[in-house]
C-alpha positions, 0 to 999 in steps of 0.5 A, a space after each residue: 500499499 505504501 509503495 502503491 501510494 508513493 507511486 501515485 504521488 510521483 505520478 501526480 507530482 509529475 504530471 502538476 510539474 509537466 502542465 503547469 507551465 503550459 496552463 499558466 503560460 496563457 495570460 499572465 506570464 511575462 513576455 520578453 523584454 527587448 533589452 537595449 531598444 527603444 521598446 524597453 520603457 514602453 514594455 516597462 510601463 506595461 508590465 507595471 500596468 500588468 501588476 496593478 491590474 492584476 491587483 484591481 488597481 484599474 485606474 493606476 493600471 490604466 495610467 501605466 498603459 497609456 504611459 506605454 502607448 505614449 512610448 510605444 503605440 504598437 503594443 497590441 497587448 497594452 491596448 488590449 489591456 488598456 480597454 480592460 482596465 477601462 471597461 472595469 472602471 464603468 460603463 462610461 468608459 465602454 466607447 473608449 475601450 471598444 477603440 483600444 480592443 479594435 486597435 489591439 485587434 487591428 495590430 495583431 489579428 491573432 490576439 485571442 484575448 482581445 476578441 474574447 474581452 470585446 466580445 464581453 464588452 459587447 454583450 455589456 453593451 447589448 450588442 449580442 450579435 457582434 459578441 456572437 461574431 467574436 466568439 466565432 472568430 475565437 473558434 476559427 482561431 482555435 481558442 476553445 478556452 476563451 471561446 467557451 468563457 465568451 459563450 458564457 457571458 454571452 448566454 448570461 452564465 459567466 461569473 465574476 469577471 475574470 482575467 482569460 482575456 488579458 494579455 501577458 507581461 513582457 520579461 
C-alpha cells in the first residue's frame, strides 16, 4: 500500500510539473523585454500596468498602459489591457475601451484575448450579434477555452469577470 501511494504521489507530481508551465503560460506570464531598444521603457510601463491590473487597481493600471502607448503605440497587448482597465472602471468608458480593443486587433489580428474581452464588452453593451461574431472568431482561431468563456458571457452564465482576456507581461 505504501509503495502504491508513493508511486501515485510521484505520478501526480510529475503531471503537475509537466502541465503547470503550459497552463500558466496563457494569460499573465511575462513576455521578453527587448533590452537596449526603444521599446524597453514602454514594455517596463506595460509590465507595471499588468501588475496593477492584477491587483485590481484599474485606474493606476490605465495610467501605466497609457504611458506605454505614448512610448510605443503599437503594443497590441497594451491596447487590450488598457481596454480591460477602462471597461472595469464602468460603462462610461465602454466606447473608449472598444476603440482600444479594435486597435489591439488591428495590430495583432490573432490576439485571442482581445476577441474574448471585446465580445464581453459587446455583451455588456447589449450587442449580442457582434459578441457572437467575436465568439466565431475565437473558434476560427481554435481557442476553445476563451470561446467557452465568451459563450458563457453571451448566455449570461459567466461568473465574476476573470482575467482570461488579459494579455501577458513582457519579460
